[in-house]
N, C-alpha and C positions, 0 to 999 in steps of 0.2 A: 472195021479197025476194032482187034480186042486188046485191051490190058495186058502188058504181060508181067506175069506173077512169075517171080523165081522159088525152086523148090530147090530143098536142101540136099538133092542130090548132087545138082548138074552144079554149083556155087562152085570158083575155084579161087583158088588163096592166092596170094602171093606175099610176101615177108620182105618190109621197111627197117630201116635203120633209120632212127632219128637223134639227130647229136640236140642238145638240147642244150649246149654250152650258148650262155647270155641271152639266151629268149625269153620272156616273159615269159610266166608259169601260166597265167589265164589263158596266154594265146598257144603254148604248147598246147595243151589240154584239147581246148577247143576244137583244134584240128587234128590231132591226136582220135577226138573222139569220133569226130566226122567218119575217118579213116574205119574205127574199128564199129561203126555200126553200119559201115560202108556205101554212106550218101554220096562219096564220091567218083560213085560207077553207074553205068544206066540202071543195068537192070536192080536197083534197091530197092530193095519190098519190104516193108512194117514188119511183118509178123513173123519172117525169116531172118536169121542170121547169115549176112551176104557182105561181112566185112571181111579186112585183112589184117594179119599180125602182123602188130610194130615191138619189136625193139629198141627200148632208148635209154641213148650211152650218154654219158654224163652230167646226169641228173644231180650230185651234188652240185652243181652249176650253174645250177637252174636260174634265172632273174627274179628277184622282187623288188618291183618299183617303189618306191616312198620312202614310207617309213613302217614297210607292213611286215621287217624283220622284225622288229619290239613289238608292231600295235595288236598286229594279224595274231588270235588265242583259239588254240585248239581244244574242247571238251569232250571231258567224257566222265561219266558217273558212275559208280560202282553199284548203285544201288542204295548203300545204307543211308541212314541220314548222316549230313556233311561229307558226302562222299566225293563232291566235286572235285576236278582236277583238270587246273587248266597250265598249257605251257604252250608259251610263245613260239614262233614261226622257226625264231632263230636257235631256240631248243630242239625244237623236231627235227631240223636243215643237220646240227653235231650230232647226233644221234642216230638218223636212220633218212636219210637226206629220199631215198624210194617212198616213203610213208607219205613226204609231202605230195610227189607230185601222180600217186597213183592214187589216193581221196578228190584231185582235181578233176582228178581225169575221170573217176566212180561217177561225182556229184554230179557229169556231163551225160551220161551212162543212163540209160530206162533203167526206173525199180523194179526189175522183176529180174524171172530165170532167164529171159532173154538179153539183158542188162550185166547177169552173169556173165554169161555163156562167152559174152562180146570182154568183158574184165578177164577171161581165160584167155585170152589172145594178146595181150597183155604182157612184156618182158622187158624188167626198170632195174639198169645196171648203172650205180655211183658211179664208177669207173668209167677207162677208157675204151673204146675198139677192139682193140686185141681179146678184151678177157670175156668177154661176153656169149663166146662161142657159140654161137649162129650160121657156124659160115657153110655147114652143109646144106641149107635150105633157099643160100642165096641170095639172101636179103640185098637189095637193092639200096643203096643211102639216098635220103628221100632232104630235101631242101624245103620247110618251113616257110621261111621269109629271109631273104636277103641277108647276109650280116655284114650292116656298113656301121658309121659313124652315129646313125640318128633313125629312128624309129622310121619306116616307111608303112605305109597303110597304101 
């Protein structure tokens, strides 16, 4: 018995649409990262990009639990003395909610050329379904979690 190793030329990609409305950000990010890496396929190979393409819609309606909207801070530095800029998750959500979702998913992907290639297969839209424009790819809707009153594990 030999171990199967996927080649880049024989990878078949599918497209998925994920509605992120009322789903916690971390749960959405972890499931999307698995799909982008291809860990949901039996042909997963760590050194080859075997993942699928993902379109996330309703990123503006993603849920942050607890006090994270006000207490979770995002920092970046200009490189100059005193150049630390901190913004809360609420401010980021009001300006561009796609940055919030992309940053969470990016942190769960490999930090290499392969991870950057995986991130290119991710398309994020803050609005609803008719705005995304990926109808020609025949993207199939993917239900991550059951949307009920309580969070089910």
